[in-house]
C-alpha positions as CSV (number, residue, x, y, z in Angstrom):
1,M,220.8,-100.4,122.7
2,S,222.7,-99.9,125.9
3,C,222.8,-97.1,128.4
4,Y,224.2,-96.4,131.9
5,R,223.0,-95.7,135.3
6,A,224.9,-94.8,138.4
7,E,224.9,-97.3,141.3
8,T,224.2,-95.7,144.7
9,S,225.8,-98.4,146.8
10,T,229.3,-98.2,148.2
11,L,230.3,-101.7,147.0
12,E,234.0,-102.0,146.1
13,S,234.7,-98.5,147.3
14,G,237.9,-99.7,149.0
15,T,237.0,-98.1,152.3
16,T,235.1,-99.3,155.4
17,D,233.2,-96.1,156.0
18,G,231.7,-95.8,152.5
19,R,233.8,-92.7,151.6
20,D,234.4,-92.5,147.8
21,H,237.3,-90.0,147.8
22,N,240.2,-88.9,150.0
23,P,239.6,-85.2,151.0
24,L,242.4,-82.8,151.5
25,A,241.7,-82.3,155.2
26,L,242.1,-86.0,155.8
27,M,245.4,-86.6,154.0
28,Q,247.8,-84.9,156.5
29,P,251.3,-86.5,156.9
30,R,252.9,-86.9,160.3
31,A,255.7,-84.5,161.1
32,P,259.1,-86.2,160.5
33,A,261.1,-87.0,163.7
34,K,264.6,-85.7,164.2
35,T,267.3,-88.2,163.3
36,P,270.2,-88.6,165.8
37,V,273.4,-87.1,164.4
38,D,275.3,-90.4,164.6
39,L,272.7,-92.1,162.3
40,R,272.5,-89.5,159.5
41,N,273.8,-89.8,156.0
42,G,274.3,-93.5,156.0
43,A,276.7,-93.3,159.0
44,R,276.0,-96.9,160.1
45,V,276.9,-98.3,156.7
46,K,280.0,-96.2,156.2
47,A,281.3,-96.9,159.7
48,H,281.2,-100.7,159.2
49,N,282.3,-100.3,155.5
50,I,281.5,-103.9,154.6
51,A,282.5,-104.7,151.0
52,P,279.6,-105.9,148.8
53,H,279.8,-109.3,147.1
54,G,277.4,-109.7,144.1
55,V,273.7,-109.3,144.5
56,Y,272.5,-107.9,147.9
57,M,269.0,-108.9,149.0
58,P,267.5,-106.4,151.5
59,N,267.8,-107.9,155.0
60,Y,267.2,-106.0,158.1
61,N,269.0,-108.6,160.2
62,V,272.5,-108.2,158.6
63,L,274.9,-105.3,158.3
64,T,274.2,-103.5,155.0
65,P,277.3,-103.5,152.6
66,H,278.7,-100.2,151.4
67,M,277.2,-100.0,147.9
68,R,277.3,-97.0,145.6
69,S,276.1,-96.1,142.1
70,P,277.2,-96.3,139.4
71,E,278.8,-99.6,140.4
72,Y,275.6,-100.8,142.0
73,V,272.0,-100.1,141.2
74,Q,268.8,-101.3,142.9
75,M,265.8,-102.8,141.0
76,S,262.3,-103.7,141.9
77,T,261.4,-107.3,143.0
78,A,259.5,-107.8,139.7
79,A,262.5,-106.7,137.6
80,A,264.8,-108.9,139.7
81,I,262.6,-111.9,139.1
82,T,262.4,-111.1,135.4
83,L,266.1,-110.7,135.1
84,G,266.6,-114.1,136.8
85,I,268.5,-113.0,139.9
86,M,265.6,-113.7,142.2
87,K,263.3,-116.7,142.4
88,G,259.5,-116.1,142.4
89,R,256.6,-115.2,140.3
90,M,253.9,-112.6,140.2
91,Y,250.1,-113.3,140.5
92,R,248.5,-113.5,137.0
93,C,251.4,-111.9,135.2
94,S,254.9,-112.6,133.9
95,C,256.6,-110.0,136.2
96,T,257.5,-106.8,134.3
97,R,258.5,-105.6,130.9
98,C,260.4,-102.6,132.3
99,L,263.8,-102.8,134.0
100,N,263.6,-100.1,136.6
101,L,267.1,-99.2,137.9
102,L,267.3,-97.1,141.0
103,L,270.5,-95.2,142.0
104,T,271.8,-96.1,145.4
105,Y,274.1,-94.7,148.0
106,P,274.6,-95.3,151.8
107,E,273.5,-91.7,152.3
108,G,270.3,-92.5,150.5
109,C,267.8,-90.0,149.0
110,R,268.2,-86.6,150.8
111,A,264.6,-85.7,150.1
112,N,261.8,-86.5,152.6
113,C,258.7,-87.1,150.6
114,A,255.8,-88.0,153.0
115,Y,254.5,-91.0,151.0
116,C,257.8,-92.6,150.1
117,G,259.5,-95.5,151.8
118,L,262.9,-94.2,150.7
119,A,262.5,-90.9,152.5
120,R,265.3,-89.4,154.6
121,H,263.4,-89.5,157.9
122,R,263.8,-93.3,158.0
123,E,267.6,-93.1,158.5
124,A,267.4,-94.2,162.2
125,E,265.1,-97.0,161.4
126,R,266.5,-98.7,158.3
127,D,269.6,-98.4,156.1
128,Y,268.8,-97.1,152.6
129,A,269.4,-100.3,150.6
130,D,267.0,-102.1,153.0
131,R,264.0,-99.8,152.6
132,N,260.9,-100.8,150.9
133,F,259.6,-98.7,147.9
134,I,256.2,-99.0,146.2
135,R,255.4,-101.9,148.4
136,V,258.4,-104.2,147.7
137,D,262.1,-104.7,148.4
138,W,264.7,-103.5,145.9
139,P,267.7,-105.8,145.6
140,A,271.1,-104.1,144.9
141,V,272.9,-105.6,141.8
142,P,276.2,-104.7,140.2
143,M,275.5,-102.6,137.1
144,A,278.0,-104.7,135.1
145,Q,276.0,-107.9,135.9
146,V,272.7,-106.3,134.8
147,I,274.2,-105.2,131.5
148,D,275.8,-108.6,131.0
149,I,272.5,-110.4,131.4
150,V,270.5,-108.1,129.1
151,A,273.2,-108.0,126.5
152,R,273.4,-111.8,126.5
153,D,269.7,-112.2,126.0
154,G,269.7,-109.7,123.0
155,A,266.5,-109.7,121.0
156,A,265.1,-112.4,123.3
157,S,265.1,-110.0,126.3
158,P,261.7,-109.7,128.0
159,F,262.3,-106.0,128.7
160,H,260.6,-103.5,126.4
161,R,262.3,-100.5,128.2
162,M,264.8,-99.6,130.8
163,C,264.3,-96.7,133.3
164,I,267.0,-94.9,135.3
165,S,265.4,-93.6,138.5
166,M,267.3,-90.7,140.0
167,I,267.2,-89.8,143.7
168,T,268.1,-86.6,145.5
169,H,271.9,-87.0,146.1
170,P,274.9,-84.9,145.1
171,R,276.2,-87.7,142.8
172,S,272.8,-88.5,141.1
173,D,273.2,-86.4,138.0
174,E,276.7,-87.6,137.1
175,D,276.0,-91.2,138.0
176,T,272.9,-91.2,135.8
177,V,275.0,-90.2,132.9
178,T,277.5,-92.9,133.7
179,V,274.8,-95.6,133.9
180,L,273.3,-94.4,130.7
181,K,276.6,-94.5,128.9
182,Q,277.4,-98.0,130.2
183,W,274.0,-99.2,129.0
184,T,274.1,-97.7,125.5
185,A,277.7,-98.9,125.0
186,R,276.4,-102.5,124.9
187,I,272.7,-102.3,124.4
188,D,271.1,-100.6,121.4
189,P,268.6,-98.0,122.7
190,S,266.5,-98.5,119.7
191,A,266.0,-102.1,120.8
192,I,265.4,-101.4,124.5
193,P,264.7,-97.6,124.8
194,V,265.7,-95.8,128.0
195,S,263.5,-93.6,130.1
196,I,264.8,-91.1,132.8
197,L,262.8,-90.6,136.0
198,S,264.4,-87.4,136.9
199,N,265.3,-85.5,140.0
200,P,264.6,-81.9,139.0
201,T,265.8,-80.4,142.3
202,T,269.5,-81.0,141.3
203,M,269.2,-80.6,137.6
204,A,269.6,-77.7,135.1
205,R,268.5,-77.5,131.4
206,E,272.0,-78.6,130.3
207,D,271.5,-81.9,132.2
208,V,268.3,-82.6,130.4
209,K,269.9,-82.0,127.0
210,R,272.9,-84.1,127.9
211,L,270.7,-87.1,128.7
212,R,268.8,-86.7,125.4
213,D,272.1,-86.5,123.5
214,L,273.4,-89.7,125.1
215,G,270.4,-91.7,124.0
216,A,267.6,-91.3,126.5
217,D,264.2,-91.7,124.8
218,I,261.7,-90.3,127.3
219,F,262.1,-87.9,130.2
220,T,259.7,-87.9,133.1
221,V,259.2,-85.7,136.2
222,A,257.5,-87.2,139.3
223,L,255.2,-84.3,140.2
224,D,253.2,-86.8,142.2
225,A,251.2,-84.1,143.9
226,A,248.5,-82.6,141.6
227,T,248.5,-79.1,143.2
228,P,251.2,-76.8,144.6
229,E,249.6,-77.0,148.1
230,I,249.8,-80.8,148.2
231,F,253.3,-80.7,146.7
232,D,254.5,-78.4,149.4
233,R,252.7,-80.5,152.1
234,T,254.1,-83.8,151.0
235,R,257.4,-83.0,149.1
236,G,258.5,-79.6,150.2
237,K,258.8,-77.4,153.3
238,G,255.9,-79.1,155.0
239,V,258.0,-82.2,155.5
240,Q,261.5,-80.6,155.6
241,S,262.2,-81.6,152.1
242,P,264.1,-79.6,149.4
243,H,261.7,-80.0,146.4
244,S,259.7,-77.1,145.0
245,W,256.7,-77.1,142.5
246,K,258.3,-74.2,140.6
247,K,261.6,-76.1,140.0
248,Y,259.8,-79.3,139.0
249,W,257.8,-77.4,136.4
250,E,261.0,-75.6,135.2
251,I,262.6,-78.9,134.4
252,L,259.4,-80.4,132.9
253,S,259.3,-77.4,130.6
254,D,262.9,-77.9,129.6
255,A,262.1,-81.6,128.8
256,R,259.2,-80.5,126.6
257,D,261.5,-78.3,124.6
258,I,264.4,-80.8,124.4
259,F,262.7,-84.2,124.1
260,G,259.7,-83.0,122.1
261,P,256.1,-84.1,121.9
262,Q,255.1,-87.5,123.5
263,K,258.7,-87.9,124.8
264,F,258.1,-86.2,128.2
265,G,255.6,-86.6,131.0
266,A,254.8,-86.5,134.7
267,H,253.8,-88.9,137.4
268,I,250.6,-88.1,139.4
269,I,249.4,-89.8,142.6
270,V,245.7,-89.9,143.0
271,G,244.2,-89.9,146.5
272,M,246.5,-87.5,148.4
273,G,243.9,-84.9,148.8
274,A,243.5,-83.4,145.3
275,T,240.0,-83.5,143.8
276,E,239.3,-85.5,140.6
277,H,238.9,-82.2,138.8
278,D,242.4,-81.1,140.1
279,V,244.0,-84.3,138.7
280,L,242.2,-84.3,135.4
281,A,242.9,-80.6,134.8
282,L,246.6,-81.4,135.3
283,V,246.3,-84.3,132.9
284,Q,244.7,-82.0,130.3
285,E,247.5,-79.4,130.8
286,L,250.1,-82.0,130.2
287,V,248.3,-83.2,127.0
288,D,248.0,-79.6,125.8
289,L,251.8,-79.2,126.3
290,G,252.4,-82.3,124.2
291,G,253.2,-84.6,127.1
292,H,251.7,-87.6,128.9
293,S,250.7,-88.5,132.4
294,H,251.5,-91.6,134.4
295,M,249.0,-92.3,137.2
296,F,249.6,-93.9,140.6
297,C,247.0,-94.9,143.2
298,F,248.0,-93.8,146.7
299,F,248.8,-96.7,148.9
300,P,250.1,-96.1,152.5
301,E,253.7,-97.2,152.2
302,K,254.9,-98.9,155.4
303,G,257.4,-96.7,157.2
304,S,256.4,-93.5,155.4
305,L,254.9,-90.3,157.0
306,M,251.5,-91.2,155.4
307,D,251.4,-94.9,156.4
308,H,248.5,-94.2,158.8
309,L,246.3,-92.8,156.0
310,P,243.7,-94.6,153.8
311,A,244.5,-95.9,150.4
312,T,242.7,-94.3,147.5
313,P,239.0,-95.5,147.4
314,R,238.6,-97.6,144.3
315,D,235.7,-95.6,143.0
316,Q,237.7,-92.4,143.0
317,W,240.6,-94.2,141.4
318,R,238.6,-95.8,138.6
319,R,236.9,-92.5,137.8
320,V,240.3,-90.8,137.4
321,Q,241.8,-93.7,135.5
322,L,238.9,-93.6,133.0
323,G,239.0,-89.8,132.7
324,R,242.8,-89.8,132.2
325,Y,242.6,-92.4,129.5
326,L,239.8,-90.5,127.6
327,I,241.9,-87.3,127.7
328,D,245.2,-88.9,126.8
329,Y,244.0,-91.3,124.0
330,R,240.4,-90.4,123.0
331,G,240.5,-86.7,122.5
332,A,238.2,-86.0,125.5
333,R,238.5,-82.6,127.2
334,V,238.2,-81.9,130.9
335,E,236.1,-78.8,130.0
336,R,233.5,-81.1,128.6
337,M,233.3,-83.3,131.7
338,K,231.1,-82.5,134.6
339,F,232.0,-82.5,138.3
340,D,230.0,-82.2,141.5
341,G,230.7,-79.8,144.3
342,E,233.5,-81.9,145.7
343,G,235.2,-82.2,142.3
344,R,234.1,-85.7,141.6
345,V,233.4,-86.7,138.0
346,T,229.7,-87.1,137.2
347,D,229.9,-87.1,133.4
348,F,232.9,-88.0,131.3
349,G,231.7,-85.8,128.3
350,V,231.7,-88.6,125.7
351,P,228.8,-90.6,124.2
352,A,227.6,-93.6,126.2
353,A,228.6,-96.0,123.4
354,E,232.2,-94.8,123.5
355,L,232.4,-95.0,127.3
356,E,231.1,-98.5,127.1
357,E,233.7,-99.4,124.5
358,V,236.6,-98.0,126.6
359,I,235.5,-99.7,129.8
360,D,235.0,-103.1,128.2
361,A,238.5,-102.8,126.5
362,G,240.0,-102.5,129.9
363,V,243.2,-100.7,128.8
364,A,242.2,-97.6,130.8
365,F,242.6,-99.6,134.0
366,R,246.0,-101.0,133.3
367,T,249.2,-99.5,134.8
368,S,250.1,-96.3,133.0
369,G,253.7,-95.4,132.2
370,C,256.2,-95.1,129.4
371,P,255.0,-97.2,126.3
372,G,256.4,-100.6,125.4
373,K,256.3,-102.5,122.1
374,F,252.7,-103.4,122.0
375,A,250.8,-100.1,121.7
376,D,251.2,-96.5,122.7
377,D,248.5,-96.9,125.4
378,I,250.0,-100.1,126.9
379,S,252.8,-99.3,129.3
380,A,256.1,-101.2,129.4
381,C,256.3,-100.1,133.1
382,D,253.6,-102.3,134.5
383,R,254.8,-102.1,138.1
384,P,253.0,-105.3,139.3
385,Y,251.1,-104.5,142.5
386,G,253.1,-101.4,143.2
387,D,250.0,-99.5,144.3
388,S,247.7,-102.3,145.7
389,P,247.6,-105.9,146.9
390,P,246.6,-108.5,144.4
391,S,243.4,-109.1,146.3
392,N,242.0,-105.7,145.3
393,I,244.0,-104.6,142.2
394,A,244.3,-100.9,141.5
395,S,246.5,-100.8,138.4
396,F,246.2,-104.0,136.4
397,P,249.6,-105.2,135.2
398,F,247.8,-107.5,132.7
399,P,244.7,-107.2,130.5
400,P,241.6,-107.3,132.8
401,N,239.3,-110.3,132.0
402,K,235.5,-110.2,131.9
403,R,235.3,-110.8,135.6
404,D,237.7,-108.0,136.3
405,I,235.7,-105.7,134.1
406,R,232.5,-106.5,136.0
407,K,234.3,-105.6,139.3
408,I,235.6,-102.4,137.7
409,R,232.1,-101.4,136.7
410,R,230.9,-101.9,140.3
411,Q,233.8,-99.8,141.5
412,L,232.9,-97.1,139.0
413,R,229.3,-97.5,140.0
414,I,228.5,-97.8,136.3
415,V,226.5,-100.8,135.3
416,E,225.6,-101.8,131.8
417,R,221.9,-102.1,131.2
418,K,220.4,-103.9,128.2
419,D,217.1,-102.5,127.0
């Protein structure tokens, strides 16, 4: 027989002061500085107007070429290594099974999200194609070259899924359609399905339907913030950004109607001030709507308006990962869970034997995202080390081994005891 006891130590909390969650009062972004007029909207890149030649590796020491979607797209370092256009390897994993393609323009993203390395407030500091995003560089690659490589590999392609990531730009909607058409003209979407990481701010219901009709498989909305207050603070008026909670939910509702059950979802970042109850209540709401949630652990992105703030403590992150997995895949309900006065999970509302089984399986602690070819609960979008350094992994891009599980248990403060 086995049972559980809660550890009282702060071991593996991920913080130096023993704090086991990031409270709302702490997670306040800096105010964005005003960008000089002559540096706005990609002025530096457009003024020099250097023609691109093949793949562009982000380099702050050279003049950035004038690159635009749909001719050019950016991709994560892991995707570039997997595609074979960059040399390198990822610690303990074979890079990524999802080809993330990010639209790109000299003007960049016109939003100003406080936690994002691509945000508008960085215009004076760094050209758009040179900015870091989820901890890594994003090389810019001709879209035709991307398609040629994937089409050449055919069934041997390492990619389980492709994702078009939109940004807030006047051309983003139309260029997403063009990229999708170019992809499906040569690559069967039933072989490598396509996800859309949308930009609700510029979209209407007709845009959502158009993408579905053109072959997109899953439609996601990056809510990121778990509450309206945090959304406004980090993505809306609080940081001079155009996004609104209402508009994001409007497009998410359209996606539910158009794409159908299990074909729509939302991104949520844990550790920006929402309580664990706030996050898991949102996860439950998405499940009840027929959708799914993709969880991200807050990490202070260099150059962002929140780069001075602490990463999500590991114990808070593990509790939410576990709760999210139980709700999404084990039929658990947030109403059956118990929370303390600060919204922290104290009881997951499932039998001890089931909790032990889920923890030992390790899938709950892997990167969450759109599914791949292995199982519904194993994401194609594994984003290696996108929310942590390899030395203290937040989202595992590979199956955790026994040593990893022991560390996860310490972080959860749940230790198996054999009677």
